[in-house]
N, CA, C and O atoms as a GROMACS GRO file, in nm:
protein
  580
    1MET      N    1   2.023  -0.862  -0.184
    1MET     CA    2   1.893  -0.807  -0.126
    1MET      C    3   1.783  -0.794  -0.224
    1MET      O    4   1.790  -0.738  -0.334
    2GLU      N    5   1.688  -0.849  -0.175
    2GLU     CA    6   1.540  -0.849  -0.234
    2GLU      C    7   1.496  -0.717  -0.243
    2GLU      O    8   1.523  -0.627  -0.164
    3THR      N    9   1.417  -0.709  -0.357
    3THR     CA   10   1.350  -0.566  -0.409
    3THR      C   11   1.214  -0.614  -0.399
    3THR      O   12   1.172  -0.730  -0.388
    4ILE      N   13   1.135  -0.473  -0.407
    4ILE     CA   14   0.965  -0.479  -0.424
    4ILE      C   15   0.951  -0.535  -0.537
    4ILE      O   16   0.829  -0.550  -0.544
    5LYS      N   17   0.999  -0.580  -0.636
    5LYS     CA   18   0.984  -0.641  -0.771
    5LYS      C   19   0.931  -0.764  -0.735
    5LYS      O   20   0.838  -0.811  -0.801
    6VAL      N   21   0.987  -0.836  -0.617
    6VAL     CA   22   0.960  -0.955  -0.587
    6VAL      C   23   0.816  -0.985  -0.531
    6VAL      O   24   0.741  -1.076  -0.566
    7ILE      N   25   0.794  -0.893  -0.439
    7ILE     CA   26   0.667  -0.887  -0.401
    7ILE      C   27   0.528  -0.849  -0.505
    7ILE      O   28   0.411  -0.889  -0.504
    8LEU      N   29   0.592  -0.769  -0.579
    8LEU     CA   30   0.476  -0.696  -0.661
    8LEU      C   31   0.454  -0.844  -0.781
    8LEU      O   32   0.346  -0.894  -0.811
    9LYS      N   33   0.564  -0.877  -0.822
    9LYS     CA   34   0.547  -1.030  -0.907
    9LYS      C   35   0.444  -1.097  -0.839
    9LYS      O   36   0.333  -1.091  -0.891
   10GLU      N   37   0.458  -1.160  -0.736
   10GLU     CA   38   0.368  -1.238  -0.659
   10GLU      C   39   0.244  -1.181  -0.620
   10GLU      O   40   0.148  -1.258  -0.611
   11LYS      N   41   0.227  -1.071  -0.596
   11LYS     CA   42   0.079  -0.988  -0.567
   11LYS      C   43   0.022  -0.955  -0.684
   11LYS      O   44  -0.099  -0.970  -0.693
   12GLY      N   45   0.092  -0.906  -0.790
   12GLY     CA   46   0.021  -0.867  -0.919
   12GLY      C   47   0.004  -0.689  -0.929
   12GLY      O   48   0.015  -0.605  -0.840
   13PRO      N   49  -0.023  -0.674  -1.055
   13PRO     CA   50  -0.018  -0.528  -1.039
   13PRO      C   51  -0.168  -0.439  -1.014
   13PRO      O   52  -0.186  -0.323  -1.051
   14VAL      N   53  -0.248  -0.506  -0.957
   14VAL     CA   54  -0.379  -0.459  -0.919
   14VAL      C   55  -0.386  -0.344  -0.842
   14VAL      O   56  -0.356  -0.371  -0.726
   15VAL      N   57  -0.414  -0.218  -0.858
   15VAL     CA   58  -0.422  -0.114  -0.786
   15VAL      C   59  -0.558  -0.046  -0.768
   15VAL      O   60  -0.607  -0.002  -0.872
   16HIS      N   61  -0.624  -0.031  -0.662
   16HIS     CA   62  -0.733   0.012  -0.649
   16HIS      C   63  -0.729   0.156  -0.623
   16HIS      O   64  -0.659   0.203  -0.533
   17THR      N   65  -0.817   0.244  -0.716
   17THR     CA   66  -0.797   0.394  -0.709
   17THR      C   67  -0.937   0.444  -0.695
   17THR      O   68  -1.042   0.381  -0.697
   18THR      N   69  -0.912   0.593  -0.677
   18THR     CA   70  -1.030   0.678  -0.671
   18THR      C   71  -1.017   0.817  -0.746
   18THR      O   72  -0.901   0.844  -0.780
   19ARG      N   73  -1.090   0.886  -0.772
   19ARG     CA   74  -1.086   1.016  -0.821
   19ARG      C   75  -1.076   1.109  -0.715
   19ARG      O   76  -1.096   1.072  -0.600
   20PRO      N   77  -1.044   1.236  -0.743
   20PRO     CA   78  -1.051   1.327  -0.642
   20PRO      C   79  -1.194   1.395  -0.616
   20PRO      O   80  -1.227   1.444  -0.508
   21GLU      N   81  -1.280   1.391  -0.737
   21GLU     CA   82  -1.406   1.438  -0.693
   21GLU      C   83  -1.503   1.338  -0.662
   21GLU      O   84  -1.623   1.364  -0.666
   22GLU      N   85  -1.455   1.214  -0.627
   22GLU     CA   86  -1.560   1.108  -0.595
   22GLU      C   87  -1.600   1.137  -0.436
   22GLU      O   88  -1.524   1.195  -0.357
   23SER      N   89  -1.703   1.097  -0.410
   23SER     CA   90  -1.755   1.135  -0.264
   23SER      C   91  -1.656   1.033  -0.163
   23SER      O   92  -1.600   0.935  -0.213
   24VAL      N   93  -1.643   1.061  -0.040
   24VAL     CA   94  -1.584   0.978   0.042
   24VAL      C   95  -1.674   0.852   0.067
   24VAL      O   96  -1.617   0.745   0.091
   25LEU      N   97  -1.807   0.857   0.062
   25LEU     CA   98  -1.897   0.731   0.077
   25LEU      C   99  -1.888   0.632  -0.034
   25LEU      O  100  -1.897   0.512  -0.006
   26GLU      N  101  -1.871   0.667  -0.150
   26GLU     CA  102  -1.834   0.605  -0.271
   26GLU      C  103  -1.715   0.532  -0.282
   26GLU      O  104  -1.705   0.419  -0.328
   27ALA      N  105  -1.606   0.618  -0.226
   27ALA     CA  106  -1.459   0.553  -0.194
   27ALA      C  107  -1.461   0.443  -0.094
   27ALA      O  108  -1.403   0.336  -0.111
   28THR      N  109  -1.532   0.474   0.014
   28THR     CA  110  -1.537   0.374   0.126
   28THR      C  111  -1.599   0.252   0.083
   28THR      O  112  -1.549   0.141   0.103
   29HIS      N  113  -1.710   0.273   0.020
   29HIS     CA  114  -1.773   0.140  -0.055
   29HIS      C  115  -1.657   0.047  -0.126
   29HIS      O  116  -1.627  -0.071  -0.106
   30ARG      N  117  -1.600   0.149  -0.219
   30ARG     CA  118  -1.493   0.062  -0.296
   30ARG      C  119  -1.386  -0.017  -0.215
   30ARG      O  120  -1.357  -0.133  -0.244
   31MET      N  121  -1.337   0.042  -0.123
   31MET     CA  122  -1.240  -0.013  -0.029
   31MET      C  123  -1.302  -0.132   0.042
   31MET      O  124  -1.235  -0.234   0.055
   32ASN      N  125  -1.434  -0.125   0.091
   32ASN     CA  126  -1.507  -0.244   0.135
   32ASN      C  127  -1.500  -0.343   0.022
   32ASN      O  128  -1.436  -0.448   0.032
   33GLU      N  129  -1.553  -0.315  -0.062
   33GLU     CA  130  -1.587  -0.402  -0.166
   33GLU      C  131  -1.452  -0.502  -0.207
   33GLU      O  132  -1.466  -0.620  -0.239
   34HIS      N  133  -1.332  -0.441  -0.199
   34HIS     CA  134  -1.224  -0.494  -0.258
   34HIS      C  135  -1.120  -0.533  -0.154
   34HIS      O  136  -1.012  -0.586  -0.182
   35GLY      N  137  -1.170  -0.497  -0.014
   35GLY     CA  138  -1.093  -0.538   0.112
   35GLY      C  139  -0.967  -0.468   0.119
   35GLY      O  140  -0.865  -0.528   0.153
   36VAL      N  141  -0.968  -0.357   0.091
   36VAL     CA  142  -0.847  -0.275   0.110
   36VAL      C  143  -0.828  -0.166   0.201
   36VAL      O  144  -0.933  -0.124   0.250
   37GLY      N  145  -0.738  -0.116   0.231
   37GLY     CA  146  -0.727  -0.010   0.364
   37GLY      C  147  -0.701   0.120   0.291
   37GLY      O  148  -0.718   0.223   0.357
   38ALA      N  149  -0.657   0.134   0.146
   38ALA     CA  150  -0.632   0.240   0.108
   38ALA      C  151  -0.672   0.251  -0.037
   38ALA      O  152  -0.704   0.144  -0.089
   39LEU      N  153  -0.678   0.366  -0.119
   39LEU     CA  154  -0.710   0.398  -0.253
   39LEU      C  155  -0.588   0.471  -0.310
   39LEU      O  156  -0.540   0.549  -0.228
   40ALA      N  157  -0.533   0.467  -0.414
   40ALA     CA  158  -0.451   0.576  -0.464
   40ALA      C  159  -0.552   0.672  -0.556
   40ALA      O  160  -0.628   0.631  -0.644
   41VAL      N  161  -0.534   0.811  -0.513
   41VAL     CA  162  -0.621   0.927  -0.580
   41VAL      C  163  -0.552   0.949  -0.706
   41VAL      O  164  -0.436   0.991  -0.704
   42VAL      N  165  -0.610   0.927  -0.814
   42VAL     CA  166  -0.562   0.945  -0.946
   42VAL      C  167  -0.617   1.048  -1.031
   42VAL      O  168  -0.736   1.034  -1.057
   43ASP      N  169  -0.553   1.156  -1.084
   43ASP     CA  170  -0.618   1.239  -1.172
   43ASP      C  171  -0.560   1.257  -1.291
   43ASP      O  172  -0.439   1.278  -1.281
   44GLN      N  173  -0.615   1.257  -1.433
   44GLN     CA  174  -0.533   1.258  -1.539
   44GLN      C  175  -0.420   1.148  -1.544
   44GLN      O  176  -0.315   1.181  -1.598
   45GLY      N  177  -0.430   1.038  -1.500
   45GLY     CA  178  -0.334   0.930  -1.508
   45GLY      C  179  -0.211   0.940  -1.397
   45GLY      O  180  -0.124   0.854  -1.385
   46ARG      N  181  -0.220   1.070  -1.314
   46ARG     CA  182  -0.111   1.066  -1.214
   46ARG      C  183  -0.156   1.065  -1.073
   46ARG      O  184  -0.258   1.122  -1.036
   47ILE      N  185  -0.072   0.995  -0.991
   47ILE     CA  186  -0.127   0.995  -0.843
   47ILE      C  187  -0.091   1.145  -0.791
   47ILE      O  188   0.011   1.210  -0.811
   48ILE      N  189  -0.204   1.179  -0.721
   48ILE     CA  190  -0.201   1.303  -0.661
   48ILE      C  191  -0.229   1.284  -0.492
   48ILE      O  192  -0.221   1.375  -0.410
   49GLY      N  193  -0.259   1.164  -0.467
   49GLY     CA  194  -0.283   1.149  -0.317
   49GLY      C  195  -0.319   1.012  -0.272
   49GLY      O  196  -0.337   0.925  -0.357
   50MET      N  197  -0.331   0.985  -0.144
   50MET     CA  198  -0.369   0.840  -0.098
   50MET      C  199  -0.513   0.888  -0.009
   50MET      O  200  -0.535   0.989   0.058
   51PHE      N  201  -0.592   0.777  -0.040
   51PHE     CA  202  -0.710   0.790   0.059
   51PHE      C  203  -0.707   0.656   0.146
   51PHE      O  204  -0.705   0.542   0.100
   52THR      N  205  -0.706   0.686   0.254
   52THR     CA  206  -0.694   0.570   0.370
   52THR      C  207  -0.804   0.572   0.454
   52THR      O  208  -0.881   0.668   0.459
   53GLU      N  209  -0.817   0.446   0.540
   53GLU     CA  210  -0.916   0.422   0.638
   53GLU      C  211  -0.874   0.548   0.748
   53GLU      O  212  -0.965   0.606   0.807
   54ARG      N  213  -0.750   0.582   0.769
   54ARG     CA  214  -0.705   0.684   0.876
   54ARG      C  215  -0.766   0.819   0.839
   54ARG      O  216  -0.825   0.887   0.924
   55ASP      N  217  -0.753   0.861   0.705
   55ASP     CA  218  -0.810   0.985   0.644
   55ASP      C  219  -0.977   0.980   0.673
   55ASP      O  220  -1.033   1.082   0.714
   56VAL      N  221  -1.031   0.891   0.657
   56VAL     CA  222  -1.180   0.868   0.708
   56VAL      C  223  -1.201   0.886   0.864
   56VAL      O  224  -1.291   0.963   0.898
   57LEU      N  225  -1.133   0.830   0.953
   57LEU     CA  226  -1.165   0.838   1.082
   57LEU      C  227  -1.137   0.975   1.140
   57LEU      O  228  -1.213   1.027   1.221
   58ARG      N  229  -1.009   1.041   1.090
   58ARG     CA  230  -0.965   1.158   1.141
   58ARG      C  231  -1.044   1.274   1.073
   58ARG      O  232  -1.090   1.369   1.137
   59ARG      N  233  -1.054   1.261   0.949
   59ARG     CA  234  -1.099   1.394   0.875
   59ARG      C  235  -1.260   1.394   0.854
   59ARG      O  236  -1.322   1.496   0.826
   60VAL      N  237  -1.318   1.271   0.870
   60VAL     CA  238  -1.445   1.279   0.841
   60VAL      C  239  -1.561   1.225   0.949
   60VAL      O  240  -1.669   1.279   0.972
   61VAL      N  241  -1.511   1.115   1.004
   61VAL     CA  242  -1.587   1.077   1.151
   61VAL      C  243  -1.548   1.155   1.249
   61VAL      O  244  -1.639   1.212   1.310
   62ALA      N  245  -1.432   1.175   1.284
   62ALA     CA  246  -1.394   1.269   1.395
   62ALA      C  247  -1.454   1.407   1.370
   62ALA      O  248  -1.501   1.468   1.466
   63ALA      N  249  -1.458   1.461   1.251
   63ALA     CA  250  -1.508   1.609   1.216
   63ALA      C  251  -1.685   1.593   1.220
   63ALA      O  252  -1.758   1.692   1.213
   64GLU      N  253  -1.731   1.470   1.229
   64GLU     CA  254  -1.873   1.471   1.209
   64GLU      C  255  -1.935   1.531   1.078
   64GLU      O  256  -2.036   1.600   1.068
   65ILE      N  257  -1.849   1.487   0.978
   65ILE     CA  258  -1.887   1.524   0.832
   65ILE      C  259  -1.975   1.409   0.772
   65ILE      O  260  -1.948   1.293   0.804
   66ALA      N  261  -2.058   1.431   0.704
   66ALA     CA  262  -2.150   1.321   0.628
   66ALA      C  263  -2.060   1.266   0.501
   66ALA      O  264  -2.018   1.347   0.418
   67PRO      N  265  -2.032   1.130   0.489
   67PRO     CA  266  -1.919   1.110   0.403
   67PRO      C  267  -1.984   1.120   0.248
   67PRO      O  268  -1.911   1.108   0.150
   68SER      N  269  -2.110   1.140   0.238
   68SER     CA  270  -2.156   1.170   0.098
   68SER      C  271  -2.140   1.318   0.065
   68SER      O  272  -2.143   1.368  -0.047
   69GLU      N  273  -2.122   1.379   0.180
   69GLU     CA  274  -2.117   1.550   0.121
   69GLU      C  275  -1.989   1.608   0.115
   69GLU      O  276  -1.971   1.727   0.088
   70VAL      N  277  -1.877   1.505   0.146
   70VAL     CA  278  -1.733   1.553   0.113
   70VAL      C  279  -1.661   1.476   0.011
   70VAL      O  280  -1.685   1.356   0.004
   71SER      N  281  -1.582   1.527  -0.064
   71SER     CA  282  -1.505   1.469  -0.158
   71SER      C  283  -1.357   1.414  -0.118
   71SER      O  284  -1.292   1.462  -0.024
   72VAL      N  285  -1.316   1.320  -0.192
   72VAL     CA  286  -1.209   1.254  -0.134
   72VAL      C  287  -1.087   1.349  -0.154
   72VAL      O  288  -0.991   1.322  -0.081
   73ALA      N  289  -1.072   1.450  -0.233
   73ALA     CA  290  -0.980   1.564  -0.247
   73ALA      C  291  -0.983   1.652  -0.121
   73ALA      O  292  -0.884   1.715  -0.084
   74GLU      N  293  -1.086   1.656  -0.063
   74GLU     CA  294  -1.087   1.750   0.057
   74GLU      C  295  -1.039   1.679   0.190
   74GLU      O  296  -1.009   1.749   0.287
   75VAL      N  297  -1.032   1.516   0.198
   75VAL     CA  298  -0.961   1.486   0.295
   75VAL      C  299  -0.846   1.386   0.278
   75VAL      O  300  -0.786   1.336   0.373
   76MET      N  301  -0.822   1.358   0.144
   76MET     CA  302  -0.687   1.267   0.111
   76MET      C  303  -0.581   1.308   0.185
   76MET      O  304  -0.586   1.416   0.245
   77SER      N  305  -0.466   1.224   0.188
   77SER     CA  306  -0.330   1.287   0.217
   77SER      C  307  -0.264   1.302   0.085
   77SER      O  308  -0.269   1.228  -0.012
   78THR      N  309  -0.203   1.410   0.102
   78THR     CA  310  -0.151   1.487  -0.038
   78THR      C  311   0.022   1.455  -0.034
   78THR      O  312   0.099   1.473  -0.128
   79GLU      N  313   0.050   1.410   0.083
   79GLU     CA  314   0.221   1.387   0.066
   79GLU      C  315   0.236   1.229   0.057
   79GLU      O  316   0.220   1.162   0.159
   80VAL      N  317   0.264   1.174  -0.056
   80VAL     CA  318   0.256   1.050  -0.087
   80VAL      C  319   0.409   1.006  -0.093
   80VAL      O  320   0.484   1.062  -0.173
   81ALA      N  321   0.454   0.915  -0.016
   81ALA     CA  322   0.568   0.843  -0.029
   81ALA      C  323   0.561   0.746  -0.143
   81ALA      O  324   0.452   0.691  -0.162
   82CYS      N  325   0.659   0.719  -0.218
   82CYS     CA  326   0.662   0.620  -0.330
   82CYS      C  327   0.772   0.542  -0.325
   82CYS      O  328   0.868   0.566  -0.252
   83CYS      N  329   0.762   0.429  -0.415
   83CYS     CA  330   0.897   0.350  -0.424
   83CYS      C  331   0.898   0.304  -0.563
   83CYS      O  332   0.809   0.347  -0.637
   84THR      N  333   0.995   0.213  -0.615
   84THR     CA  334   1.004   0.169  -0.730
   84THR      C  335   1.034   0.025  -0.714
   84THR      O  336   1.067  -0.021  -0.605
   85ILE      N  337   1.021  -0.047  -0.823
   85ILE     CA  338   1.039  -0.191  -0.811
   85ILE      C  339   1.164  -0.217  -0.766
   85ILE      O  340   1.184  -0.314  -0.693
   86GLU      N  341   1.250  -0.143  -0.801
   86GLU     CA  342   1.397  -0.155  -0.740
   86GLU      C  343   1.442  -0.133  -0.621
   86GLU      O  344   1.558  -0.159  -0.591
   87THR      N  345   1.346  -0.076  -0.528
   87THR     CA  346   1.374  -0.041  -0.373
   87THR      C  347   1.378  -0.164  -0.335
   87THR      O  348   1.323  -0.259  -0.391
   88SER      N  349   1.456  -0.166  -0.223
   88SER     CA  350   1.480  -0.300  -0.157
   88SER      C  351   1.372  -0.308  -0.040
   88SER      O  352   1.317  -0.207   0.004
   89ILE      N  353   1.346  -0.427   0.003
   89ILE     CA  354   1.226  -0.454   0.088
   89ILE      C  355   1.253  -0.371   0.222
   89ILE      O  356   1.171  -0.303   0.285
   90ASP      N  357   1.384  -0.394   0.251
   90ASP     CA  358   1.434  -0.303   0.412
   90ASP      C  359   1.388  -0.158   0.390
   90ASP      O  360   1.321  -0.096   0.473
   91GLU      N  361   1.430  -0.109   0.266
   91GLU     CA  362   1.401   0.044   0.244
   91GLU      C  363   1.257   0.069   0.251
   91GLU      O  364   1.212   0.170   0.306
   92ALA      N  365   1.181  -0.024   0.195
   92ALA     CA  366   1.043   0.027   0.187
   92ALA      C  367   0.989   0.002   0.323
   92ALA      O  368   0.909   0.081   0.373
   93ARG      N  369   1.034  -0.113   0.391
   93ARG     CA  370   1.003  -0.120   0.550
   93ARG      C  371   1.010  -0.016   0.623
   93ARG      O  372   0.928   0.006   0.712
   94THR      N  373   1.122   0.072   0.594
   94THR     CA  374   1.194   0.169   0.695
   94THR      C  375   1.115   0.301   0.655
   94THR      O  376   1.097   0.386   0.743
   95VAL      N  377   1.069   0.320   0.532
   95VAL     CA  378   0.983   0.413   0.495
   95VAL      C  379   0.876   0.428   0.561
   95VAL      O  380   0.841   0.531   0.619
   96MET      N  381   0.799   0.292   0.554
   96MET     CA  382   0.678   0.284   0.621
   96MET      C  383   0.670   0.310   0.770
   96MET      O  384   0.575   0.360   0.828
   97LYS      N  385   0.783   0.268   0.823
   97LYS     CA  386   0.797   0.282   0.969
   97LYS      C  387   0.792   0.408   0.988
   97LYS      O  388   0.698   0.464   1.044
   98ASN      N  389   0.915   0.477   0.934
   98ASN     CA  390   0.945   0.643   0.974
   98ASN      C  391   0.836   0.725   0.943
   98ASN      O  392   0.812   0.821   1.017
   99ARG      N  393   0.755   0.700   0.831
   99ARG     CA  394   0.629   0.798   0.800
   99ARG      C  395   0.495   0.754   0.861
   99ARG      O  396   0.387   0.809   0.839
  100ARG      N  397   0.518   0.637   0.946
  100ARG     CA  398   0.388   0.580   0.991
  100ARG      C  399   0.275   0.585   0.891
  100ARG      O  400   0.170   0.649   0.899
  101ILE      N  401   0.323   0.497   0.787
  101ILE     CA  402   0.208   0.469   0.693
  101ILE      C  403   0.204   0.315   0.643
  101ILE      O  404   0.301   0.241   0.660
  102ARG      N  405   0.098   0.278   0.588
  102ARG     CA  406   0.072   0.114   0.566
  102ARG      C  407   0.079   0.112   0.434
  102ARG      O  408   0.117  -0.002   0.408
  103HIS      N  409   0.064   0.176   0.326
  103HIS     CA  410   0.086   0.164   0.204
  103HIS      C  411   0.179   0.241   0.121
  103HIS      O  412   0.219   0.356   0.144
  104LEU      N  413   0.210   0.167   0.020
  104LEU     CA  414   0.317   0.237  -0.040
  104LEU      C  415   0.301   0.219  -0.215
  104LEU      O  416   0.326   0.108  -0.262
  105PRO      N  417   0.266   0.311  -0.290
  105PRO     CA  418   0.250   0.314  -0.417
  105PRO      C  419   0.398   0.265  -0.493
  105PRO      O  420   0.509   0.311  -0.467
  106VAL      N  421   0.370   0.168  -0.584
  106VAL     CA  422   0.512   0.138  -0.682
  106VAL      C  423   0.497   0.234  -0.785
  106VAL      O  424   0.382   0.260  -0.822
  107MET      N  425   0.598   0.293  -0.838
  107MET     CA  426   0.599   0.376  -0.945
  107MET      C  427   0.710   0.346  -1.059
  107MET      O  428   0.822   0.308  -1.025
  108SER      N  429   0.682   0.360  -1.172
  108SER     CA  430   0.773   0.347  -1.292
  108SER      C  431   0.867   0.471  -1.268
  108SER      O  432   0.833   0.560  -1.190
  109PRO      N  433   0.990   0.475  -1.338
  109PRO     CA  434   1.063   0.587  -1.334
  109PRO      C  435   0.967   0.731  -1.419
  109PRO      O  436   0.987   0.851  -1.397
  110ASP      N  437   0.894   0.688  -1.489
  110ASP     CA  438   0.811   0.810  -1.587
  110ASP      C  439   0.699   0.850  -1.519
  110ASP      O  440   0.624   0.938  -1.563
  111GLY      N  441   0.675   0.773  -1.381
  111GLY     CA  442   0.573   0.829  -1.308
  111GLY      C  443   0.448   0.759  -1.317
  111GLY      O  444   0.352   0.810  -1.259
  112GLU      N  445   0.430   0.637  -1.387
  112GLU     CA  446   0.335   0.547  -1.384
  112GLU      C  447   0.312   0.437  -1.260
  112GLU      O  448   0.397   0.358  -1.221
  113LEU      N  449   0.203   0.447  -1.218
  113LEU     CA  450   0.150   0.361  -1.100
  113LEU      C  451   0.156   0.211  -1.140
  113LEU      O  452   0.083   0.166  -1.228
  114LEU      N  453   0.230   0.148  -1.084
  114LEU     CA  454   0.292  -0.006  -1.120
  114LEU      C  455   0.194  -0.089  -1.027
  114LEU      O  456   0.149  -0.197  -1.066
  115GLY      N  457   0.164  -0.036  -0.906
  115GLY     CA  458   0.119  -0.142  -0.800
  115GLY      C  459   0.121  -0.077  -0.668
  115GLY      O  460   0.159   0.039  -0.656
  116MET      N  461   0.086  -0.140  -0.578
  116MET     CA  462   0.079  -0.080  -0.441
  116MET      C  463   0.105  -0.198  -0.335
  116MET      O  464   0.043  -0.304  -0.336
  117ILE      N  465   0.203  -0.166  -0.244
  117ILE     CA  466   0.234  -0.266  -0.140
  117ILE      C  467   0.194  -0.211   0.005
  117ILE      O  468   0.186  -0.092   0.034
  118SER      N  469   0.170  -0.318   0.090
  118SER     CA  470   0.134  -0.288   0.225
  118SER      C  471   0.211  -0.327   0.318
  118SER      O  472   0.301  -0.405   0.286
  119ILE      N  473   0.201  -0.288   0.450
  119ILE     CA  474   0.288  -0.319   0.536
  119ILE      C  475   0.251  -0.485   0.559
  119ILE      O  476   0.342  -0.562   0.590
  120GLY      N  477   0.140  -0.524   0.545
  120GLY     CA  478   0.084  -0.669   0.531
  120GLY      C  479   0.173  -0.758   0.446
  120GLY      O  480   0.224  -0.865   0.478
  121ASP      N  481   0.184  -0.688   0.320
  121ASP     CA  482   0.278  -0.769   0.221
  121ASP      C  483   0.422  -0.786   0.267
  121ASP      O  484   0.488  -0.890   0.253
  122LEU      N  485   0.458  -0.690   0.314
  122LEU     CA  486   0.614  -0.696   0.377
  122LEU      C  487   0.620  -0.773   0.478
  122LEU      O  488   0.721  -0.843   0.487
  123ASN      N  489   0.519  -0.782   0.580
  123ASN     CA  490   0.526  -0.887   0.701
  123ASN      C  491   0.519  -1.032   0.629
  123ASN      O  492   0.601  -1.120   0.654
  124ALA      N  493   0.425  -1.047   0.547
  124ALA     CA  494   0.404  -1.177   0.487
  124ALA      C  495   0.531  -1.242   0.406
  124ALA      O  496   0.560  -1.361   0.414
  125TYR      N  497   0.601  -1.148   0.326
  125TYR     CA  498   0.725  -1.166   0.293
  125TYR      C  499   0.830  -1.212   0.394
  125TYR      O  500   0.890  -1.320   0.388
  126HIS      N  501   0.844  -1.132   0.474
  126HIS     CA  502   0.934  -1.160   0.594
  126HIS      C  503   0.914  -1.293   0.669
  126HIS      O  504   1.009  -1.368   0.692
  127ALA      N  505   0.795  -1.318   0.704
  127ALA     CA  506   0.730  -1.444   0.738
  127ALA      C  507   0.782  -1.555   0.662
  127ALA      O  508   0.852  -1.634   0.724
  128ASN      N  509   0.760  -1.577   0.536
  128ASN     CA  510   0.778  -1.666   0.429
  128ASN      C  511   0.909  -1.692   0.423
  128ASN      O  512   0.948  -1.808   0.408
  129THR      N  513   1.004  -1.575   0.436
  129THR     CA  514   1.154  -1.589   0.419
  129THR      C  515   1.210  -1.663   0.541
  129THR      O  516   1.286  -1.759   0.526
  130GLN      N  517   1.176  -1.622   0.652
  130GLN     CA  518   1.192  -1.677   0.776
  130GLN      C  519   1.159  -1.841   0.791
  130GLN      O  520   1.232  -1.926   0.842
  131GLU      N  521   1.028  -1.859   0.730
  131GLU     CA  522   0.994  -2.006   0.750
  131GLU      C  523   1.101  -2.084   0.647
  131GLU      O  524   1.145  -2.192   0.685
  132GLU      N  525   1.139  -2.033   0.529
  132GLU     CA  526   1.220  -2.129   0.455
  132GLU      C  527   1.377  -2.128   0.497
  132GLU      O  528   1.453  -2.216   0.456
  133THR      N  529   1.418  -2.027   0.577
  133THR     CA  530   1.536  -2.042   0.649
  133THR      C  531   1.530  -2.142   0.744
  133THR      O  532   1.610  -2.235   0.749
  134ILE      N  533   1.426  -2.125   0.828
  134ILE     CA  534   1.398  -2.220   0.924
  134ILE      C  535   1.422  -2.377   0.888
  134ILE      O  536   1.500  -2.452   0.947
  135HIS      N  537   1.344  -2.407   0.786
  135HIS     CA  538   1.331  -2.530   0.718
  135HIS      C  539   1.463  -2.563   0.651
  135HIS      O  540   1.504  -2.673   0.688
  136TYR      N  541   1.537  -2.506   0.569
  136TYR     CA  542   1.684  -2.512   0.569
  136TYR      C  543   1.777  -2.551   0.658
  136TYR      O  544   1.855  -2.645   0.645
  137LEU      N  545   1.765  -2.466   0.764
  137LEU     CA  546   1.862  -2.506   0.877
  137LEU      C  547   1.818  -2.641   0.943
  137LEU      O  548   1.901  -2.724   0.978
  138HIS      N  549   1.690  -2.660   0.957
  138HIS     CA  550   1.634  -2.782   1.022
  138HIS      C  551   1.704  -2.911   0.916
  138HIS      O  552   1.767  -3.009   0.956
  139GLU      N  553   1.677  -2.884   0.798
  139GLU     CA  554   1.718  -2.994   0.724
  139GLU      C  555   1.886  -3.017   0.743
  139GLU      O  556   1.934  -3.129   0.762
  140TYR      N  557   1.953  -2.911   0.736
  140TYR     CA  558   2.103  -2.907   0.740
  140TYR      C  559   2.138  -2.975   0.884
  140TYR      O  560   2.231  -3.055   0.889
  141LEU      N  561   2.064  -2.943   0.999
  141LEU     CA  562   2.098  -2.995   1.120
  141LEU      C  563   2.070  -3.128   1.118
  141LEU      O  564   2.135  -3.194   1.199
  142HIS      N  565   1.993  -3.186   1.051
  142HIS     CA  566   1.963  -3.332   1.052
  142HIS      C  567   2.020  -3.421   0.931
  142HIS      O  568   1.985  -3.536   0.907
  143GLY      N  569   2.114  -3.346   0.861
  143GLY     CA  570   2.181  -3.410   0.770
  143GLY      C  571   2.092  -3.456   0.661
  143GLY      O  572   2.106  -3.574   0.627
  144ARG      N  573   1.993  -3.377   0.594
  144ARG     CA  574   1.923  -3.416   0.492
  144ARG      C  575   1.953  -3.324   0.359
  144ARG      O  576   1.900  -3.335   0.248
  145CYS      N  577   2.030  -3.252   0.390
  145CYS     CA  578   2.091  -3.150   0.269
  145CYS      C  579   2.210  -3.221   0.211
  145CYS      O  580   2.274  -3.168   0.120
   0.00000   0.00000   0.00000
């Protein structure tokens, strides 16, 4: 069974972060700049929350709060589900489905943030795996293996 390590190895360890005291406006500019839907909120080297597009919509836009006047800490999600590089891809997908989240930080055993995977990463991995299987089955059926 494949683990998150496979996806992280291909994707790389880049994780976009924000600080809790940063304004929502600054954080959303960073999200747009990097084309990501979530930022890990890091304080003193530890992940303390996640700041997502959903947080902006529900806690800033819907509340009619000016993004420049509210900090990330005031609107971030504080219950953070994480995984390790040894977590199976199926388990990560189940966590995301059951918790209705789209991003999962990848942590080391000592709490270091190693990377971030998204539901899109899992879907791409699944699609690639299915394409390979179809290719091999096609080759087998036509006697080319």
